[in-house]
NUDREN-673718 format. One record per atom (N, C-alpha, C, O): chain; residue in three letters; x, y, z. Coordinates in pm, 1 decimal, padded with zeros to 6 digits. Layout:
% residues N
+--------+--------+----------+----------+----------+
! chaine ! residu !       xx !       yy !       zz !
+--------+--------+----------+----------+----------+
!      A !    ALA !        X !        Y !        Z !
...
+--------+--------+----------+----------+----------+
//
This chain:
% residues 54
+--------+--------+----------+----------+----------+
! chaine ! residu !       xx !       yy !       zz !
+--------+--------+----------+----------+----------+
!      A !    MET ! -00672.5 ! -03313.6 !  01505.9 !
!      A !    MET ! -00576.8 ! -03216.7 !  01558.1 !
!      A !    MET ! -00515.6 ! -03132.7 !  01446.1 !
!      A !    MET ! -00494.8 ! -03012.3 !  01461.3 !
!      A !    LYS ! -00486.6 ! -03200.0 !  01330.6 !
!      A !    LYS ! -00430.4 ! -03126.0 !  01217.8 !
!      A !    LYS ! -00529.0 ! -03023.9 !  01163.6 !
!      A !    LYS ! -00490.7 ! -02913.1 !  01126.0 !
!      A !    ALA ! -00655.8 ! -03061.7 !  01159.9 !
!      A !    ALA ! -00757.6 ! -02970.6 !  01108.1 !
!      A !    ALA ! -00771.6 ! -02849.3 !  01199.1 !
!      A !    ALA ! -00789.1 ! -02737.3 !  01151.0 !
!      A !    LEU ! -00764.1 ! -02870.3 !  01328.9 !
!      A !    LEU ! -00773.8 ! -02759.8 !  01423.4 !
!      A !    LEU ! -00655.5 ! -02665.2 !  01409.5 !
!      A !    LEU ! -00671.2 ! -02543.3 !  01416.4 !
!      A !    LYS ! -00537.1 ! -02722.2 !  01389.9 !
!      A !    LYS ! -00418.3 ! -02639.7 !  01371.7 !
!      A !    LYS ! -00427.6 ! -02559.1 !  01241.4 !
!      A !    LYS ! -00390.7 ! -02441.7 !  01237.9 !
!      A !    ALA ! -00476.7 ! -02622.1 !  01135.3 !
!      A !    ALA ! -00493.5 ! -02553.3 !  01007.8 !
!      A !    ALA ! -00598.1 ! -02442.6 !  01020.0 !
!      A !    ALA ! -00580.5 ! -02333.8 !  00965.3 !
!      A !    LEU ! -00706.2 ! -02470.5 !  01091.5 !
!      A !    LEU ! -00810.5 ! -02370.3 !  01111.8 !
!      A !    LEU ! -00756.9 ! -02251.4 !  01190.7 !
!      A !    LEU ! -00787.9 ! -02136.5 !  01159.1 !
!      A !    PHE ! -00677.1 ! -02278.7 !  01292.5 !
!      A !    PHE ! -00616.8 ! -02171.2 !  01370.7 !
!      A !    PHE ! -00521.3 ! -02087.7 !  01284.9 !
!      A !    PHE ! -00516.9 ! -01965.4 !  01298.1 !
!      A !    THR ! -00445.0 ! -02153.4 !  01197.6 !
!      A !    THR ! -00352.5 ! -02081.8 !  01109.2 !
!      A !    THR ! -00429.2 ! -01990.0 !  01014.0 !
!      A !    THR ! -00389.5 ! -01875.6 !  00992.3 !
!      A !    VAL ! -00538.3 ! -02040.0 !  00957.9 !
!      A !    VAL ! -00620.4 ! -01958.1 !  00868.6 !
!      A !    VAL ! -00680.2 ! -01841.2 !  00945.5 !
!      A !    VAL ! -00680.3 ! -01728.3 !  00896.6 !
!      A !    PHE ! -00730.8 ! -01867.3 !  01065.3 !
!      A !    PHE ! -00788.6 ! -01760.4 !  01146.9 !
!      A !    PHE ! -00684.3 ! -01655.2 !  01181.4 !
!      A !    PHE ! -00713.5 ! -01535.7 !  01176.3 !
!      A !    ALA ! -00564.4 ! -01697.3 !  01216.1 !
!      A !    ALA ! -00457.7 ! -01602.7 !  01249.6 !
!      A !    ALA ! -00418.3 ! -01519.7 !  01128.0 !
!      A !    ALA ! -00392.1 ! -01400.1 !  01140.8 !
!      A !    ALA ! -00413.8 ! -01581.5 !  01010.6 !
!      A !    ALA ! -00378.0 ! -01508.6 !  00888.9 !
!      A !    ALA ! -00485.1 ! -01405.0 !  00854.8 !
!      A !    ALA ! -00452.9 ! -01292.2 !  00817.6 !
!      A !    VAL ! -00611.3 ! -01443.0 !  00867.3 !
!      A !    VAL ! -00720.3 ! -01349.4 !  00838.5 !
!      A !    VAL ! -00719.6 ! -01234.6 !  00939.5 !
!      A !    VAL ! -00738.9 ! -01119.0 !  00901.8 !
!      A !    ALA ! -00698.0 ! -01265.3 !  01065.5 !
!      A !    ALA ! -00693.8 ! -01161.5 !  01168.0 !
!      A !    ALA ! -00576.9 ! -01065.9 !  01144.4 !
!      A !    ALA ! -00591.6 ! -00944.9 !  01161.2 !
!      A !    ALA ! -00462.0 ! -01119.0 !  01105.8 !
!      A !    ALA ! -00347.1 ! -01033.1 !  01077.3 !
!      A !    ALA ! -00374.4 ! -00944.2 !  00956.4 !
!      A !    ALA ! -00339.8 ! -00826.0 !  00957.5 !
!      A !    PHE ! -00435.9 ! -00999.5 !  00852.7 !
!      A !    PHE ! -00469.3 ! -00922.2 !  00733.6 !
!      A !    PHE ! -00565.6 ! -00809.4 !  00766.7 !
!      A !    PHE ! -00547.4 ! -00696.5 !  00721.2 !
!      A !    ILE ! -00667.3 ! -00839.1 !  00845.1 !
!      A !    ILE ! -00763.9 ! -00736.6 !  00883.9 !
!      A !    ILE ! -00696.9 ! -00629.6 !  00969.0 !
!      A !    ILE ! -00723.5 ! -00510.7 !  00951.5 !
!      A !    GLY ! -00610.6 ! -00670.7 !  01060.6 !
!      A !    GLY ! -00539.7 ! -00574.3 !  01144.3 !
!      A !    GLY ! -00448.8 ! -00482.7 !  01064.1 !
!      A !    GLY ! -00443.3 ! -00362.4 !  01089.4 !
!      A !    ILE ! -00378.1 ! -00538.8 !  00968.2 !
!      A !    ILE ! -00287.5 ! -00458.0 !  00886.7 !
!      A !    ILE ! -00366.3 ! -00361.7 !  00798.5 !
!      A !    ILE ! -00331.2 ! -00244.2 !  00788.2 !
!      A !    THR ! -00472.5 ! -00410.8 !  00734.9 !
!      A !    THR ! -00550.1 ! -00322.0 !  00649.0 !
!      A !    THR ! -00619.6 ! -00213.0 !  00729.6 !
!      A !    THR ! -00634.4 ! -00100.9 !  00680.8 !
!      A !    PHE ! -00662.2 ! -00243.3 !  00851.5 !
!      A !    PHE ! -00721.8 ! -00139.0 !  00935.1 !
!      A !    PHE ! -00618.1 ! -00033.7 !  00972.7 !
!      A !    PHE ! -00648.2 !  00085.7 !  00972.4 !
!      A !    ALA ! -00496.7 ! -00076.6 !  01005.0 !
!      A !    ALA ! -00391.2 !  00018.8 !  01039.9 !
!      A !    ALA ! -00357.7 !  00108.6 !  00920.7 !
!      A !    ALA ! -00335.8 !  00228.6 !  00937.6 !
!      A !    VAL ! -00353.7 !  00051.5 !  00801.3 !
!      A !    VAL ! -00327.5 !  00131.1 !  00680.7 !
!      A !    VAL ! -00440.5 !  00230.2 !  00659.2 !
!      A !    VAL ! -00415.5 !  00346.7 !  00628.2 !
!      A !    TYR ! -00564.3 !  00185.7 !  00675.2 !
!      A !    TYR ! -00680.1 !  00274.5 !  00657.7 !
!      A !    TYR ! -00681.1 !  00385.0 !  00763.0 !
!      A !    TYR ! -00705.6 !  00501.3 !  00730.8 !
!      A !    TYR ! -00655.0 !  00349.9 !  00886.3 !
!      A !    TYR ! -00663.8 !  00446.0 !  00996.3 !
!      A !    TYR ! -00556.9 !  00555.0 !  00985.0 !
!      A !    TYR ! -00584.0 !  00671.7 !  01013.6 !
!      A !    THR ! -00437.4 !  00517.9 !  00944.0 !
!      A !    THR ! -00327.6 !  00615.0 !  00935.3 !
!      A !    THR ! -00316.2 !  00679.1 !  00797.3 !
!      A !    THR ! -00234.7 !  00769.3 !  00778.0 !
!      A !    ASN ! -00397.0 !  00633.8 !  00700.8 !
!      A !    ASN ! -00395.5 !  00685.6 !  00565.0 !
!      A !    ASN ! -00256.2 !  00671.3 !  00502.9 !
!      A !    ASN ! -00214.4 !  00755.6 !  00423.4 !
!      A !    SER ! -00185.3 !  00565.4 !  00539.1 !
!      A !    SER ! -00047.5 !  00550.2 !  00494.0 !
!      A !    SER ! -00037.0 !  00515.0 !  00346.6 !
!      A !    SER !  00068.2 !  00537.5 !  00286.6 !
!      A !    ASP ! -00141.3 !  00460.9 !  00286.2 !
!      A !    ASP ! -00134.3 !  00432.8 !  00143.4 !
!      A !    ASP ! -00125.1 !  00562.0 !  00063.2 !
!      A !    ASP ! -00048.0 !  00569.9 ! -00032.5 !
!      A !    MET ! -00201.6 !  00662.1 !  00100.4 !
!      A !    MET ! -00195.7 !  00788.6 !  00028.0 !
!      A !    MET ! -00068.9 !  00866.8 !  00061.9 !
!      A !    MET ! -00020.3 !  00944.4 ! -00020.3 !
!      A !    LYS ! -00015.6 !  00846.9 !  00181.3 !
!      A !    LYS !  00112.1 !  00909.7 !  00215.3 !
!      A !    LYS !  00224.0 !  00851.8 !  00129.1 !
!      A !    LYS !  00313.9 !  00924.2 !  00086.3 !
!      A !    LEU !  00218.3 !  00721.0 !  00103.8 !
!      A !    LEU !  00316.8 !  00657.1 !  00017.3 !
!      A !    LEU !  00302.3 !  00705.8 ! -00126.4 !
!      A !    LEU !  00402.3 !  00733.6 ! -00192.6 !
!      A !    VAL !  00179.9 !  00716.5 ! -00174.8 !
!      A !    VAL !  00156.5 !  00766.1 ! -00310.0 !
!      A !    VAL !  00207.8 !  00909.1 ! -00323.6 !
!      A !    VAL !  00269.1 !  00942.6 ! -00424.9 !
!      A !    ARG !  00184.2 !  00992.9 ! -00224.8 !
!      A !    ARG !  00231.4 !  01131.1 ! -00229.0 !
!      A !    ARG !  00383.4 !  01137.5 ! -00231.1 !
!      A !    ARG !  00440.4 !  01219.4 ! -00303.3 !
!      A !    TRP !  00449.8 !  01053.2 ! -00153.5 !
!      A !    TRP !  00595.9 !  01050.0 ! -00150.0 !
!      A !    TRP !  00651.1 !  01010.0 ! -00286.2 !
!      A !    TRP !  00745.5 !  01071.8 ! -00335.5 !
!      A !    VAL !  00592.9 !  00906.8 ! -00347.6 !
!      A !    VAL !  00637.1 !  00863.0 ! -00479.9 !
!      A !    VAL !  00612.2 !  00973.0 ! -00582.4 !
!      A !    VAL !  00697.2 !  00998.5 ! -00667.7 !
!      A !    TYR !  00497.5 !  01037.9 ! -00575.0 !
!      A !    TYR !  00465.0 !  01146.9 ! -00667.0 !
!      A !    TYR !  00565.9 !  01261.2 ! -00654.4 !
!      A !    TYR !  00612.5 !  01314.6 ! -00755.0 !
!      A !    ASP !  00599.3 !  01298.2 ! -00531.7 !
!      A !    ASP !  00695.6 !  01406.8 ! -00510.6 !
!      A !    ASP !  00834.2 !  01370.3 ! -00561.3 !
!      A !    ASP !  00906.2 !  01457.1 ! -00610.7 !
!      A !    LYS !  00873.2 !  01243.6 ! -00550.3 !
!      A !    LYS !  01003.8 !  01201.1 ! -00600.2 !
!      A !    LYS !  01005.7 !  01193.4 ! -00752.6 !
!      A !    LYS !  01109.9 !  01218.8 ! -00813.1 !
!      A !    ALA !  00894.3 !  01159.4 ! -00816.1 !
!      A !    ALA !  00889.6 !  01144.2 ! -00961.0 !
!      A !    ALA !  00864.8 !  01276.2 ! -01033.0 !
!      A !    ALA !  00899.2 !  01288.6 ! -01150.6 !
!      A !    GLN !  00807.6 !  01372.7 ! -00967.6 !
!      A !    GLN !  00768.9 !  01497.8 ! -01033.1 !
!      A !    GLN !  00885.7 !  01571.9 ! -01097.9 !
!      A !    GLN !  00870.3 !  01617.5 ! -01211.2 !
!      A !    PRO !  01000.7 !  01586.7 ! -01033.6 !
!      A !    PRO !  01111.2 !  01657.6 ! -01100.9 !
!      A !    PRO !  01155.2 !  01589.4 ! -01229.9 !
!      A !    PRO !  01193.1 !  01657.3 ! -01325.3 !
!      A !    TYR !  01150.9 !  01459.2 ! -01234.5 !
!      A !    TYR !  01187.2 !  01387.4 ! -01356.4 !
!      A !    TYR !  01091.8 !  01423.4 ! -01470.6 !
!      A !    TYR !  01135.1 !  01454.2 ! -01581.7 !
!      A !    TYR !  00962.9 !  01419.1 ! -01442.0 !
!      A !    TYR !  00865.1 !  01448.9 ! -01545.8 !
!      A !    TYR !  00861.7 !  01597.3 ! -01581.4 !
!      A !    TYR !  00826.7 !  01632.6 ! -01694.0 !
!      A !    ASP !  00896.9 !  01683.4 ! -01488.6 !
!      A !    ASP !  00904.8 !  01825.9 ! -01519.4 !
!      A !    ASP !  01018.6 !  01856.7 ! -01616.4 !
!      A !    ASP !  01008.6 !  01950.6 ! -01695.3 !
!      A !    ASN !  01125.9 !  01779.2 ! -01611.4 !
!      A !    ASN !  01243.4 !  01805.9 ! -01695.0 !
!      A !    ASN !  01242.8 !  01730.7 ! -01827.3 !
!      A !    ASN !  01337.0 !  01744.8 ! -01905.3 !
!      A !    LEU !  01141.2 !  01652.2 ! -01854.7 !
!      A !    LEU !  01134.6 !  01583.2 ! -01983.1 !
!      A !    LEU !  01113.0 !  01683.8 ! -02096.2 !
!      A !    LEU !  01041.8 !  01783.0 ! -02080.8 !
!      A !    LYS !  01176.8 !  01655.3 ! -02210.8 !
!      A !    LYS !  01156.8 !  01741.8 ! -02326.7 !
!      A !    LYS !  01015.6 !  01719.9 ! -02380.4 !
!      A !    LYS !  00972.6 !  01606.6 ! -02402.0 !
!      A !    LYS !  00946.2 !  01828.2 ! -02401.1 !
!      A !    LYS !  00808.2 !  01821.7 ! -02448.8 !
!      A !    LYS !  00807.0 !  01836.0 ! -02601.1 !
!      A !    LYS !  00883.1 !  01915.5 ! -02656.3 !
!      A !    ASP !  00723.3 !  01761.6 ! -02667.3 !
!      A !    ASP !  00715.6 !  01772.7 ! -02812.3 !
!      A !    ASP !  00610.9 !  01874.5 ! -02858.4 !
!      A !    ASP !  00604.1 !  01907.9 ! -02976.7 !
!      A !    ARG !  00530.2 !  01923.0 ! -02765.3 !
!      A !    ARG !  00433.5 !  02027.5 ! -02798.1 !
!      A !    ARG !  00400.9 !  02107.5 ! -02671.7 !
!      A !    ARG !  00418.3 !  02059.5 ! -02559.7 !
!      A !    LYS !  00354.4 !  02227.9 ! -02691.8 !
!      A !    LYS !  00317.1 !  02312.1 ! -02579.7 !
!      A !    LYS !  00166.6 !  02309.6 ! -02563.9 !
!      A !    LYS !  00091.5 !  02305.1 ! -02661.3 !
!      A !    LEU !  00125.9 !  02312.6 ! -02441.9 !
!      A !    LEU ! -00018.6 !  02314.2 ! -02414.9 !
!      A !    LEU ! -00068.7 !  02456.1 ! -02405.9 !
!      A !    LEU ! -00187.7 !  02478.3 ! -02383.7 !
+--------+--------+----------+----------+----------+
//
């Protein structure tokens, strides 16, 4: 009985992981998060003093 319960727990964890990763892939939310972080960090890096000009 313990082995069956452990097997069910592992199966549920794997199914949840697959479901979450599919939702992230389908909605492209990882790149939306990266874009949000990039937009928030850009003004900081734009205002840094540069030691040379390109």
